[in-house]
C-alpha positions in Angstrom: -0.1 -0.1 -0.2 0.9 3.6 -0.4 0.8 6.3 2.2 -2.2 5.9 4.5 -4.0 8.1 6.9 -5.3 6.4 10.1 -8.3 8.3 11.4 -9.8 8.6 14.8 -13.5 7.9 14.0 -16.4 7.7 16.4 -14.7 4.8 18.3 -12.2 7.1 19.7 -14.3 8.6 22.6 -15.4 4.9 23.5 -11.8 3.8 24.2 -11.1 6.7 26.6 -8.9 6.9 28.9 -6.6 5.2 26.7 -7.0 7.6 23.9 -6.5 10.7 25.8 -2.7 10.2 25.2 -2.7 8.3 21.6 -4.6 7.8 18.5 -6.8 4.9 18.2 -4.2 3.2 15.8 -1.5 3.5 18.4 -3.1 0.9 20.6 -1.2 -2.3 20.9 -3.2 -5.8 20.3 -1.2 -8.9 19.6 2.5 -8.1 19.0 2.2 -4.6 17.0 0.0 -1.6 17.4 -2.6 -1.1 14.7 -0.4 1.2 13.1 2.6 -1.1 13.1 0.6 -3.8 11.6 -0.2 -1.4 8.5 3.6 -0.5 8.4 5.3 -3.8 8.8 2.6 -6.2 7.7 1.4 -4.4 4.7 4.2 -1.8 3.7 2.3 1.3 4.3 3.8 4.6 5.4 1.4 5.8 8.3 0.3 9.1 9.6 -2.5 9.9 12.0 -5.8 12.3 11.9 -6.4 12.5 15.5 -7.3 15.1 18.1 -5.7 18.7 17.6 -3.9 18.7 20.8 -2.3 15.1 19.8 -1.0 16.5 16.5 2.2 18.0 17.9 3.2 14.4 18.7 1.3 12.2 16.1 1.5 14.3 13.0 -0.6 14.1 9.9 0.4 14.0 6.1 -3.2 14.4 4.9 -1.9 15.8 1.5 0.1 12.6 0.8 -2.3 10.1 1.6 -3.7 7.6 -0.9 -6.2 6.1 1.5 -8.0 7.2 4.8 -8.5 4.3 6.9 -10.5 3.9 10.3 -7.7 3.8 13.0 -9.7 1.1 15.0 -9.7 -1.6 12.1 -7.2 -4.4 12.4 -5.9 -5.1 9.0 -5.9 -8.6 7.2 -4.6 -9.7 4.0 -8.3 -10.0 2.7 -9.2 -6.4 3.8 -6.1 -4.8 2.4 -7.0 -6.2 -1.1 -10.5 -4.9 -0.9 -9.3 -1.5 0.0 -6.6 -1.4 -2.7 -9.2 -2.1 -5.0 -11.3 0.8 -4.1 -11.9 3.4 -7.0 -11.0 7.0 -6.6 -13.7 8.6 -4.0 -15.0 5.4 -2.9 -15.6 4.2 0.6 -15.6 0.8 2.1 -18.0 0.0 4.7 -19.1 -3.3 6.9 -22.6 -2.6 7.5 -22.7 0.7 9.0 -19.1 1.1 9.9 -16.9 3.1 7.9 -13.8 1.2 7.1 -11.9 3.3 4.5 -11.9 5.7 1.4 -9.6 6.0 -1.2 -8.9 9.9 -1.5 -5.9 12.4 -1.6 -8.2 14.9 0.2 -9.8 13.4 3.4 -10.5 16.1 5.9 -14.0 15.9 7.4 -15.0 12.3 6.3 -15.6 10.0 3.4 -16.1 11.6 -0.1 -19.3 11.0 -1.7 -18.4 8.4 -4.0 -19.6 5.0 -4.3 -20.4 3.0 -1.1 -18.8 -0.5 -1.2 -19.9 -3.1 1.3 -16.9 -5.1 2.7 -17.1 -8.9 1.8 -14.1 -9.8 4.5 -14.5 -10.0 8.2 -13.9 -7.0 10.1 -12.2 -6.9 13.4 -11.9 -3.6 15.1 -11.0 -2.1 18.6 -14.1 -0.2 19.4 -14.0 -0.8 23.2 -11.1 -1.3 25.8 -12.2 -4.9 26.5 -11.7 -6.0 22.7 -8.0 -5.4 23.2 -7.9 -8.4 25.4 -10.6 -10.4 23.9 -8.9 -10.0 20.3 -5.2 -10.6 21.6 -5.3 -14.2 21.1 -6.2 -14.0 17.5 -4.1 -10.9 16.8 -1.1 -12.6 18.4 -1.4 -15.6 16.1 -1.6 -13.3 13.1 1.3 -11.3 13.9 3.1 -14.3 14.9 2.9 -15.9 11.3 4.3 -12.6 9.9 7.2 -12.8 12.4 8.0 -16.3 11.3 8.4 -15.3 7.7 10.3 -12.1 8.3 12.2 -12.2 11.4 15.4 -14.1 12.1 15.2 -16.5 14.8 17.9 -17.1 17.4 20.1 -20.3 16.9 21.1 -20.2 20.4 20.4 -23.2 22.8 18.9 -22.2 26.2 20.3 -24.3 29.0 17.6 -25.5 31.3 14.7 -24.0 29.4 11.9 -26.7 28.8 10.1 -25.8 25.5 6.8 -27.6 24.9 5.1 -27.2 21.5 6.8 -25.8 18.2 5.5 -22.3 18.2 8.1 -20.4 20.3 10.1 -17.8 18.3 13.1 -16.2 20.2 14.9 -13.3 18.6 18.9 -13.0 18.8 19.8 -10.9 21.9 17.0 -12.2 24.3 17.8 -13.6 27.4 16.0 -16.7 28.8 16.9 -18.4 32.1 15.8 -21.9 33.0 11.9 -21.7 32.7 9.0 -23.4 31.0 7.7 -22.2 27.8 4.5 -24.1 26.6 3.2 -22.8 23.1 0.6 -25.8 22.9 -2.1 -23.2 23.6 -0.7 -20.2 21.6 2.5 -19.0 20.1 5.4 -17.3 22.0 7.4 -14.5 20.8 10.4 -13.2 22.8 12.1 -10.2 21.1 15.5 -8.9 21.2 16.8 -7.4 24.6 13.9 -9.1 26.2 14.6 -10.9 29.4 13.0 -14.2 31.0 14.3 -14.6 34.5 14.7 -18.0 36.3 11.5 -20.2 37.3 8.9 -18.6 34.9 5.9 -20.7 33.8 4.7 -19.6 30.4 1.6 -20.7 28.8 0.8 -19.2 25.3 0.1 -17.0 23.6 2.6 -14.4 24.9 4.4 -11.4 23.4 7.3 -10.4 25.3 8.6 -7.3 23.4 11.9 -5.2 23.3 13.5 -4.7 26.4 10.9 -6.2 28.5 11.4 -8.4 31.4 9.7 -11.1 33.4 10.9 -11.5 37.0 11.7 -14.8 38.7 8.6 -17.1 39.1 6.4 -15.1 37.0 3.2 -17.1 35.7 1.7 -16.3 32.4 -1.2 -17.9 30.5 -3.8 -16.7 28.2 -3.0 -14.6 25.3 -0.9 -11.8 27.0 1.4 -8.9 25.5 4.0 -7.3 27.7 5.2 -4.3 25.6 8.4 -2.8 25.3 10.5 -2.0 28.4 7.9 -3.4 30.7 8.5 -5.4 33.9 6.2 -8.2 35.0 5.9 -10.6 37.9 3.3 -12.5 39.7 0.4 -13.9 37.9 -1.0 -12.6 34.6 -3.9 -13.8 32.6 -5.0 -12.5 29.2 -3.7 -9.1 29.6 -2.0 -6.3 27.4 0.5 -3.8 28.8 1.2 -1.3 26.2 4.7 -0.6 27.1 7.1 1.3 29.5 4.9 0.1 32.6 5.9 -1.9 35.7 3.8 -4.8 37.5 7.0 -6.1 38.9 5.8 -8.1 42.1 3.6 -10.6 43.1 -0.2 -10.0 42.5 -2.8 -10.9 40.1 -4.0 -9.1 36.9 -6.5 -10.7 34.6 -8.4 -9.6 31.5 -6.8 -6.2 31.9 -5.3 -3.5 29.5 -2.5 -1.3 31.3 -1.2 1.9 29.2 2.3 3.2 28.9 4.3 4.7 32.1 2.2 2.8 34.7 3.1 1.3 37.9 1.4 -1.3 39.8 2.7 -1.5 43.6 3.6 -4.7 45.1 0.6 -7.3 45.6 -1.8 -5.1 43.5 -4.6 -7.5 42.6 -7.6 -7.1 40.0 -10.7 -9.0 40.1 -11.8 -10.1 36.6 -15.0 -12.4 37.8 -18.0 -11.2 39.7 -19.1 -13.3 42.6 -22.5 -14.0 40.8 -20.9 -14.6 37.4 -23.0 -12.1 35.9 -21.6 -10.1 32.8 -19.2 -7.2 33.8 -20.1 -3.5 33.1 -17.5 -1.1 32.8 -17.7 2.8 32.7 -17.7 4.4 29.1 -16.7 7.8 28.9 -18.6 8.7 25.8 -21.8 7.5 27.1 -21.4 9.0 30.3 -22.4 5.6 32.2 -21.4 2.0 32.6 -22.2 -0.5 29.9 -22.1 -4.1 29.6 -19.0 -6.1 28.2 -21.2 -8.8 27.2 -18.6 -11.2 29.0 -18.1 -12.6 32.4 -14.4 -11.7 32.4 -12.8 -8.0 32.6 -10.4 -6.6 34.9 -8.7 -3.4 34.8 -8.4 -0.7 32.3 -5.6 1.9 33.3 -4.7 4.9 31.5 -1.2 6.2 30.8 0.9 7.3 34.0 -1.4 5.9 36.5 -0.1 4.2 39.5 -1.3 1.9 42.3 0.1 1.5 46.0 1.2 -1.7 47.5 -1.7 -4.1 48.3 -4.3 -2.2 46.2 -7.5 -4.1 44.9 -9.2 -3.2 41.9 -12.9 -4.4 41.7 -14.1 -6.2 38.5 -14.3 -3.8 35.6 -12.5 -1.0 37.0 -11.5 2.1 34.8 -8.5 4.0 36.0 -8.1 7.6 34.5 -4.5 9.0 33.3 -2.1 10.2 35.9 -4.4 8.8 38.8 -2.6 7.6 41.9 -4.7 5.0 43.9 -3.5 3.8 47.3 -4.9 2.8 50.6 -7.1 -0.2 52.1 -10.4 -1.4 50.4 -11.8 -1.2 47.0 -11.7 2.2 45.3 -14.7 3.0 43.1 -15.0 1.2 39.6 -14.5 4.5 37.9 -11.3 6.3 39.0 -11.0 9.9 37.8 -8.2 11.1 35.7 -5.7 12.8 37.7 -7.5 11.5 40.8 -5.4 11.0 44.1 -6.8 9.0 46.6 -8.6 5.3 47.1 -11.8 3.9 48.6 -12.4 7.0 50.8 -12.5 9.3 47.7 -10.2 11.2 45.5 -8.9 14.8 45.2 -7.2 16.4 42.2 -3.7 15.6 41.4 -2.0 19.0 40.2 -0.5 19.0 36.9 2.8 20.3 38.2 3.4 17.4 40.5 2.1 15.0 37.9 4.8 16.2 35.5 7.4 16.2 38.0 6.9 12.7 38.7 6.4 11.8 35.0 9.9 13.1 34.3 11.7 10.8 37.0 9.8 8.0 35.9 10.3 8.4 32.1 14.3 9.1 32.5 14.5 5.9 34.1 13.9 4.4 31.0 16.0 6.8 29.2 13.4 8.7 27.9 13.1 12.4 28.2 9.6 14.2 28.8 9.8 16.7 26.1 7.8 20.0 25.8 5.4 18.8 23.5 4.3 16.0 25.5 4.2 18.4 28.5 1.7 20.4 26.6 -0.4 17.3 25.5 -0.3 16.3 29.3 -1.5 19.9 30.3 -4.4 19.9 28.0 -5.6 16.5 29.2 -5.4 17.9 32.7 -7.5 20.8 31.6 -10.2 19.0 29.6 -10.5 16.4 32.3 -11.3 18.7 35.2 -14.5 18.3 36.9 -17.3 20.5 35.8 -18.5 22.9 38.0 -22.4 22.8 38.7 
């Protein structure tokens, strides 16, 4: 494909707080983000049409784009062929969902050309829980591409027990004596990643560049550990975008963690209600909770959020960006952005203090908090302030 514009469409507000700090297409599901799938697997050059305040860190190249594509859509080979076959000005839909438009002048929306109905199956991230629900399928799709395009390590790892044939380890990964079972899903360990002694891994798993599993970690059920993250304890069917820490004992399941988060020792999430009913979680766009349609849903945590030691998150909790959660008991299932507190309630977290902590956190990973990102975070602080009556 040529240059493509990945567009924040109507799905964006339903994915808050994750999309306060990124375009929809920058969400990670499987091994890669949605944008990386377009770039790596289908050779596209990508830019974003996102919120105005994010354009300073996620720029647009509207005039160069040959196609505008809904940023929540996960590409497949069949879908790419349908998009490439569109005539100039034509748009592809799946029922009422806009998928893509072939145009060199996409600004406000699809052009008034022919409306073409998609024949291939459309998978999209239109709610936060779809990230972990689709992670098994996305891991398998990305893994097939990796096998064809990456070079596997030829090293023999002493004391490592490999079960199954779908384990792909890149050169430069460090694997200490552990058990890796790929019978239930593929396992990909990227260069610079480390698996410490005594880990029990049951695929699928993507452990990305610079990420680390601490000693004795237990992972099962389609999990992604993003770049430069630290994980310990027990993890089930969860996605950690990157640069985040869950370095100690404690359980997270059916959970999505953004970037630059830190979960204190023995932080636990509930992912199943005692009455086994469907889990509801808060939807920013609707201003209320909605059903996930499933029994399993843990925590959704926005970027730069943190929990203190022994924090307990209830089933279906949504934790806003830059929230700081601590203390005994279960905090409310809707934790406000820039909230500071716990079960007894929250007060506002001042943006100056939040940025000071963020700088310290990021520099530990060798990343500087630049002025553009500071302005982004300041803007988010303003638009998430509680409205006065």
